[in-house]
C-alpha positions as CSV (number, residue, x, y, z in Angstrom):
1,X,0.1,-0.2,0.1
2,X,3.0,2.4,0.7
3,X,4.5,1.9,-2.4
4,X,1.1,2.5,-4.3
5,X,1.1,5.9,-2.2
6,X,4.8,6.6,-3.2
7,X,4.0,6.2,-6.5
8,X,0.6,8.1,-6.8
9,X,2.3,11.0,-4.8
10,X,5.6,11.0,-7.4
11,X,3.1,10.9,-10.5
12,X,1.4,14.0,-9.1
13,X,4.5,16.1,-8.3
14,X,5.5,14.6,-11.6
15,X,2.4,16.2,-13.4
16,X,2.7,19.5,-11.5
17,X,6.5,19.9,-12.7
18,X,5.5,19.2,-16.3
19,X,2.6,21.7,-16.2
20,X,4.7,24.2,-13.7
21,X,7.5,23.7,-16.9
22,X,5.0,24.6,-19.4
23,X,3.4,27.9,-17.7
24,X,6.9,28.9,-17.7
25,X,7.8,28.2,-21.3
26,X,4.7,30.4,-22.1
27,X,5.7,33.2,-19.9
28,X,8.8,33.2,-21.3
29,X,7.7,33.3,-24.7
30,X,5.5,36.1,-24.3
31,X,7.4,38.3,-21.8
32,X,6.4,41.5,-23.4
33,X,3.1,40.9,-22.5
34,X,3.5,40.3,-19.1
35,X,5.7,43.3,-18.6
36,X,3.3,45.5,-20.7
37,X,0.9,44.5,-17.7
38,X,3.2,44.9,-14.9
39,X,2.5,48.3,-13.8
40,X,-1.4,47.9,-13.6
41,X,-0.7,44.7,-11.8
42,X,1.4,46.7,-9.5
43,X,-0.9,49.3,-9.1
44,X,-3.6,47.5,-8.0
45,X,-1.4,45.6,-5.4
46,X,0.4,48.6,-4.1
47,X,-2.7,51.1,-4.0
48,X,-5.9,48.9,-4.0
49,X,-4.9,45.5,-2.1
50,X,-2.4,46.4,0.2
51,X,-4.4,49.2,1.8
52,X,-6.6,46.8,3.0
53,X,-4.2,45.2,5.5
54,X,-4.7,48.9,6.9
55,X,-8.6,48.1,7.3
56,X,-8.3,46.2,10.4
57,X,-8.0,49.3,12.3
58,X,-11.6,50.1,11.9
59,X,-12.0,47.0,14.8
60,X,-9.3,48.5,16.8
61,X,-8.3,51.7,19.4
62,X,-5.4,51.9,17.1
63,X,-2.5,54.0,18.7
64,X,0.4,55.2,16.4
65,X,3.1,54.1,19.0
66,X,2.0,50.6,19.4
67,X,1.4,50.1,15.5
68,X,-1.6,47.7,13.9
69,X,-0.9,44.9,15.4
70,X,0.1,46.1,18.8
71,X,-3.3,48.2,19.3
72,X,-6.1,46.8,21.0
73,X,-9.2,45.2,19.5
74,X,-12.6,47.2,20.4
75,X,-14.7,45.0,17.9
76,X,-17.4,47.3,16.7
77,X,-17.5,49.7,19.1
78,X,-16.2,52.3,16.1
79,X,-19.1,51.6,14.1
80,X,-21.4,51.6,16.9
81,X,-20.1,55.2,17.7
82,X,-20.9,56.3,14.0
83,X,-24.1,55.0,14.3
84,X,-25.1,56.6,17.5
85,X,-23.9,59.8,16.7
86,X,-25.2,63.1,16.5
87,X,-23.8,63.7,12.8
88,X,-24.6,60.4,11.4
89,X,-28.3,61.0,10.1
90,X,-27.5,64.6,8.7
91,X,-24.3,63.1,6.8
92,X,-25.8,60.2,5.6
93,X,-29.0,62.4,4.4
94,X,-26.8,64.9,2.7
95,X,-24.3,61.9,0.8
96,X,-27.6,60.3,-0.1
97,X,-29.7,63.2,-1.0
98,X,-26.6,64.7,-3.3
99,X,-25.9,61.0,-4.9
100,X,-29.6,60.4,-5.7
101,X,-30.1,64.0,-6.9
102,X,-27.0,63.5,-9.3
103,X,-28.2,60.3,-10.5
104,X,-32.0,61.3,-11.3
105,X,-30.6,64.2,-13.3
106,X,-27.6,63.5,-14.8
107,X,-28.5,59.8,-15.9
108,X,-31.0,60.5,-18.6
109,X,-29.4,63.8,-20.1
110,X,-26.7,62.0,-21.8
111,X,-29.2,59.3,-23.5
112,X,-30.9,62.6,-24.7
113,X,-28.2,64.2,-25.8
114,X,-27.0,61.2,-27.9
115,X,-30.2,60.5,-29.2
116,X,-30.7,63.9,-30.6
117,X,-27.1,64.1,-32.2
118,X,-27.7,60.7,-33.6
119,X,-30.5,62.5,-36.2
120,X,-28.6,65.4,-36.9
121,X,-27.9,65.4,-40.5
122,X,-25.3,68.3,-40.6
123,X,-21.9,66.8,-39.8
124,X,-20.8,70.4,-38.9
125,X,-23.3,71.4,-36.5
126,X,-23.2,67.9,-34.8
127,X,-19.0,67.7,-34.2
128,X,-19.3,71.4,-33.1
129,X,-22.1,70.5,-30.6
130,X,-20.0,67.5,-29.6
131,X,-17.0,69.4,-29.1
132,X,-18.7,72.0,-27.0
133,X,-20.3,69.6,-24.8
134,X,-17.6,67.2,-23.8
135,X,-14.8,69.8,-23.8
136,X,-15.9,70.9,-20.2
137,X,-14.9,67.2,-19.3
138,X,-11.2,68.2,-19.1
139,X,-11.6,70.9,-16.9
140,X,-9.3,70.2,-13.2
141,X,-11.6,70.2,-10.3
142,X,-9.7,72.9,-8.3
143,X,-10.4,75.2,-12.0
144,X,-14.1,74.3,-12.1
145,X,-14.8,75.0,-8.5
146,X,-12.9,78.4,-9.3
147,X,-15.0,79.2,-12.1
148,X,-18.4,78.4,-10.1
149,X,-16.8,80.9,-7.3
150,X,-16.4,83.5,-10.0
151,X,-19.5,83.3,-11.7
152,X,-21.7,83.0,-8.6
153,X,-19.7,86.0,-6.7
154,X,-22.5,88.2,-5.0
155,X,-20.7,91.1,-6.1
156,X,-18.8,90.5,-9.4
157,X,-20.2,87.2,-10.5
158,X,-21.6,87.2,-14.0
159,X,-24.8,85.4,-12.4
160,X,-25.5,88.1,-10.5
161,X,-24.6,90.9,-12.9
162,X,-27.3,89.7,-14.9
163,X,-29.9,89.4,-12.2
164,X,-28.8,93.1,-11.6
165,X,-29.3,94.1,-15.3
166,X,-33.1,93.0,-14.8
167,X,-33.8,94.3,-11.7
168,X,-33.4,91.9,-9.2
169,X,-31.4,91.6,-6.0
170,X,-28.0,89.9,-6.1
171,X,-27.8,86.3,-4.3
172,X,-25.2,85.1,-2.4
173,X,-25.5,81.6,-4.3
174,X,-22.7,79.8,-2.3
175,X,-24.0,80.9,1.3
176,X,-27.1,79.5,1.1
177,X,-27.0,75.8,1.9
178,X,-30.5,74.7,0.2
179,X,-28.9,75.7,-3.3
180,X,-25.6,73.6,-2.7
181,X,-26.7,70.7,-4.0
182,X,-28.4,72.1,-7.2
183,X,-25.2,73.9,-7.9
184,X,-23.2,71.0,-7.3
185,X,-25.3,68.7,-9.4
186,X,-26.0,71.1,-12.7
187,X,-22.2,72.0,-12.6
188,X,-21.5,68.4,-12.9
189,X,-23.9,67.9,-15.2
190,X,-22.7,70.4,-17.7
191,X,-19.0,69.2,-17.0
192,X,-19.6,65.7,-17.7
193,X,-22.7,65.3,-20.0
194,X,-20.8,65.3,-23.1
195,X,-18.4,63.1,-22.4
196,X,-20.8,60.7,-21.2
197,X,-22.8,60.6,-24.2
198,X,-20.1,59.4,-26.3
199,X,-20.5,56.0,-24.7
200,X,-24.5,56.1,-26.0
201,X,-23.0,57.5,-29.6
202,X,-21.2,54.5,-29.7
203,X,-23.8,52.0,-28.6
204,X,-26.3,53.8,-31.5
205,X,-23.6,53.5,-34.1
206,X,-23.8,49.6,-33.7
207,X,-27.5,49.3,-34.6
208,X,-28.5,47.7,-37.8
209,X,-29.3,50.5,-40.0
210,X,-31.7,48.1,-42.0
211,X,-34.0,48.5,-39.1
212,X,-34.3,52.3,-39.5
213,X,-34.8,51.9,-43.1
214,X,-37.7,49.2,-42.5
215,X,-39.3,51.9,-40.0
216,X,-39.0,54.6,-42.6
217,X,-40.5,52.9,-45.3
218,X,-43.3,52.0,-42.5
219,X,-44.0,55.7,-42.0
220,X,-42.2,55.9,-38.5
221,X,-41.6,59.4,-37.0
222,X,-38.1,60.1,-35.6
223,X,-39.5,59.6,-32.0
224,X,-40.7,56.3,-32.8
225,X,-37.7,55.1,-34.3
226,X,-36.0,56.5,-31.0
227,X,-38.4,54.7,-28.7
228,X,-38.4,51.1,-30.7
229,X,-35.1,50.9,-32.2
230,X,-32.8,53.4,-30.4
231,X,-33.7,52.9,-27.0
232,X,-33.8,49.1,-26.8
233,X,-30.3,49.1,-28.7
234,X,-28.7,51.0,-26.2
235,X,-30.8,49.3,-23.3
236,X,-28.1,47.0,-22.2
237,X,-25.4,49.6,-22.0
238,X,-27.6,51.9,-20.1
239,X,-28.3,49.2,-17.5
240,X,-24.6,48.4,-16.8
241,X,-24.0,52.1,-16.6
242,X,-26.8,52.4,-14.0
243,X,-26.0,49.8,-11.9
244,X,-22.3,50.8,-11.7
245,X,-23.4,54.4,-10.6
246,X,-25.8,52.9,-8.0
247,X,-22.7,51.0,-6.7
248,X,-21.1,54.3,-6.1
249,X,-24.2,56.1,-4.7
250,X,-22.0,56.8,-1.6
251,X,-19.1,57.6,-3.0
252,X,-19.7,60.9,-4.7
253,X,-16.0,62.3,-4.2
254,X,-13.9,64.5,-2.2
255,X,-12.4,67.1,-4.1
256,X,-15.2,69.2,-5.3
257,X,-17.4,68.9,-2.3
258,X,-14.7,69.9,0.0
259,X,-13.7,73.3,-2.1
260,X,-17.1,74.3,-2.7
261,X,-17.8,73.8,1.3
262,X,-17.8,77.0,3.5
263,X,-19.4,77.6,7.0
264,X,-22.5,79.0,5.4
265,X,-23.5,75.9,3.4
266,X,-22.0,73.4,5.6
267,X,-25.0,71.7,7.0
268,X,-26.0,70.7,3.5
269,X,-22.3,69.9,2.1
270,X,-21.1,67.7,4.8
271,X,-20.7,64.6,3.4
272,X,-19.5,61.0,4.4
273,X,-15.9,61.6,2.3
274,X,-15.6,65.1,3.9
275,X,-16.3,64.2,7.3
276,X,-14.1,61.6,7.2
277,X,-11.0,63.8,6.3
278,X,-12.0,66.0,8.9
279,X,-12.1,63.3,11.6
280,X,-8.9,61.6,10.2
281,X,-6.8,64.1,9.5
282,X,-7.5,67.7,10.3
283,X,-8.8,67.4,13.9
284,X,-6.3,68.1,16.4
285,X,-7.2,64.8,18.2
286,X,-7.0,62.5,14.9
287,X,-8.8,59.4,15.2
288,X,-7.7,57.1,12.4
289,X,-9.9,54.0,13.7
290,X,-13.4,56.0,13.7
291,X,-12.7,57.2,10.4
292,X,-11.8,53.9,9.0
293,X,-14.5,52.2,10.5
294,X,-16.7,54.8,8.6
295,X,-14.8,54.8,5.2
296,X,-15.1,50.8,5.4
297,X,-18.9,51.1,6.4
298,X,-19.3,53.2,3.3
299,X,-17.2,50.7,1.3
300,X,-19.5,47.7,2.5
301,X,-22.8,49.4,1.8
302,X,-21.8,50.5,-1.9
303,X,-20.9,47.0,-2.5
304,X,-24.0,45.5,-1.0
305,X,-25.6,48.0,-3.5
306,X,-23.9,47.2,-6.4
307,X,-24.4,43.3,-5.6
308,X,-28.5,43.9,-5.3
309,X,-29.0,46.1,-7.9
310,X,-26.9,43.5,-10.5
311,X,-29.1,40.4,-9.0
312,X,-32.3,42.4,-9.8
313,X,-31.4,43.2,-13.1
314,X,-30.4,39.8,-14.0
315,X,-33.7,38.5,-12.6
316,X,-35.4,40.9,-14.5
317,X,-33.8,39.7,-17.7
318,X,-31.8,42.7,-18.5
319,X,-28.2,43.2,-18.8
320,X,-26.0,42.7,-15.8
321,X,-22.4,42.9,-14.7
322,X,-22.1,39.4,-14.5
């Protein structure tokens, strides 16, 4: 029996070594491809996977001098502290309100723009509109916020100058908390709508022209062709993008919100990302464990939202991520 076991183990070892040799040979034959993909893999390892090691401090009372392993475990205390804090509902309300507002207002507009441009016959006009609408996408966040502040300045801003020209009083737009969400969302739509519609224009170009020719012969109007041909054709792409957007519903972004914040609009502009930054880095008594717990909570909720929406789309027979 021992002889049989030894021979079987030897065969397994021999097969493994042969397989390993084949893999190594294939790697050496295509080493250029592996060198090409190496920077992306290193980026993922260094900036995406390695930081997961530090996520454990969300369950500890982290002390810098003791390090991650030496700090004592506190379990879910940091999460419970956040859930019971005075700021929890305000921050969650601001984050969800801003994200849902952006999703509802910003998601259909690139589709409408793409459908409209798809039926423009004059190429010069079509290309001009495309260039004008997607050019703002390349403006940096800092420059964009600077433009917003200049345009909406109560004394020298062009918007208030126009209001004064028609006899209205100037408005301190950035000082009104109730206007913050609208300013953030619509400035973002203006910046990104044209670039987002490129995806839908590419999807529209893949629709069989014979479908439109048959519809024209049957007397279908442009609106009918949009509804019955174009929309079903781009629906899979739209659903996938919608799933990805819902998965990022708590991940609005830090830079633009932080740059637009001021003491007058803070009650409606404080979101999870800016709150974590202030708790973890800006505060005199920095609490890294508490900030990490809040960030981990946001990531877990985003993952659950992504999985749930993807499963619902799959059950409904629509396109899904997997």
